[in-house]
C-alpha positions, 0 to 999 in steps of 0.5 A: 515897048513896041511888041509888034513884029517887023516884016523882016521878022515875020519873014524870018519866022517863015524861014524857021518854019520851013527849015524845021519842016524839012529837017526835023527827023521823023523818028524824033518827032514821033517820040516827042509827040508821044511824050517819050524821052529821047536818048542821048544820040537823038538829043545830040542829033537835033542839036547838031542839025541846029548847029550846022545851020548856025541856030543853036546858040542865038544868044552867044557873041557873034565871034563864037557863033551867035546869031545877033538876032533881034528880040523878036527873031529870038522869040519867033524862033522859040515859038516856031520850035514849040509849034513844031514840037522840037526838042529843046536844046539842052541848057547846061552847055549852051545857055548856062556854062557857056555864058559864064565862060565867054564872059568870065573865062580865060582865052584858053578856056574859051578856045577849049570849051566853046566850040565843042559846046556849040557843036554838041561834041561835049555834054555838060551837067550842073554841080550845084545842089547838094544834100542839105544845100539846094536853094541855100547854095551858100551852105554847100559842103563840097571842098576844094583844097589847093595842092600845087597846080591842082585842087583836090575836090571832095564832096557830093552833088545831087539832083544832077540832071542827065549826069549819066551822059555828061562829059563835063560838070561845072561845080561850085566848091568851097575853097575858103571856110574861114570867111562869109559863106558866099565869099569862099566859093569857087567855080570849077570845070571838071572832066567827068572822066577824072578818077574819083567821080562816081555817078549813081542814078536817082529813079523818080516816081514816074520811073524815069532816070533823069537825075543822079547823085555825083560823088567826088573823092580826092578828084584832082582838078587843074587850077587852070579849070577854075573860072575867074578868081578863087573865092569869087564863084558866087558872082559867076553862079548868080550870073549863071542862074539869072540866065537859067531862070529866064529860060525856065519861063518856057513861054512858047512851049506853054503856048503849044501845051495850051493849044493841045489842052484845048484840043483835048478838052474838045475831044473829051466829053462830060455829061454828054457834051465836050469838056471844053463847054463845061463852065468850070473847066473853061474858066480854068483854061481862060485864067491860065491863058490870061496869065500866059499872055502876061508872062509872054509880054514880060518875056519880050521886055526882058529879051529887049533888055538883053538885046541892048547888052544888059543882063537879066536882073530880078525880073528873071525871078518873076519869069521863073516863078510865073513860068513854072507855075503856069507849066504846073497848072498846064500839066494839072489841067491836062491830067484832069482833062484826060481823066482815067486814061492818065492812070495806066501808063507805060514808062518805056525802058527801051525802043518798044515804047510804041507797042503799049497804047493805053487810051487815046493818043493824046493821053500818052505821056500825060501822067509822066509829064505831070509828075516830072513838072513838079520839080520846076518850082524847085530847080533854078532856085526855088520859087520861095527864094525867088520871091525873097529876091523880088522882095529885096531887089524890086520892092526894097523890103 
């Protein structure tokens, strides 16, 4: 594969950089640089800026707002956003449920859901994991029983990211318990305002409210909200997960984090010299950079296949494993470099987050990010599960 960029692609990169420089709101930029969570309004504001430009969903079909970018343009766009430290577009609508809808959904579902997803008018969350059913999704217990033109849904979901803000949730539910586990699952789109839905927060060890429990008690969902055929939800779920795992790799943002780590290592001193000159620490950085470069080329190959109209296959599992491992190593090394400045951190509960500086600016947020990134090797299908997929689909074991 030719991994060089054409003059047109490099000109496009310059266009993206100029657009970000002119349109990236300073208040959002300040929070991102400080490692502080954005609120719902701020997240959707950046989404809306990209949507207005026509850049929020580059992977979509052109008829629904996709860009028809080359793999190189897609890569350079992500790289430019990472360099500028912009927020990532929330994946649950744009890159997870939307591909399922425009690939398997009815015309009515496409018309109803794709425009508001694109514009950021509706916030989506994912209802996959359950207590006792995380990586083994086929063992889920949430049931949907047919009642005329509706399903009656009962069960619970957990680790539901940002469900406190969500307008809709896409759920896997059991519609037939008398067949093989994977064959009795359906894929439902559920309005979060439907009576019977309760969201309870899960406060994580870094003090943040990012994940939730979602309880569904006699929730009435129209059959028209089912994607595709009844009991074929496992097919749609696997399709969605391959897109999620590819995006989890996060190459461009890891490159941004690596550059930041190098700067910290030059600013921090050990035994009278910069930490960057310490043989052991510089070796760790070099090993991380080598792995990140290899991941970058793998990502480019996958993007090339996507551009040909192919869907990501088992290689998405490779990207997921290596991408999340690199992200975790990056936050670990950043924490190591910051040292004692990482111990006392303030977890902002309101807009006064910048009134509590602790140590140098580059130390702010290092501990919360380290804690938060422990989850990356679990969500999207744990890395142990991904290794099983590779063993079966690639190695034939």
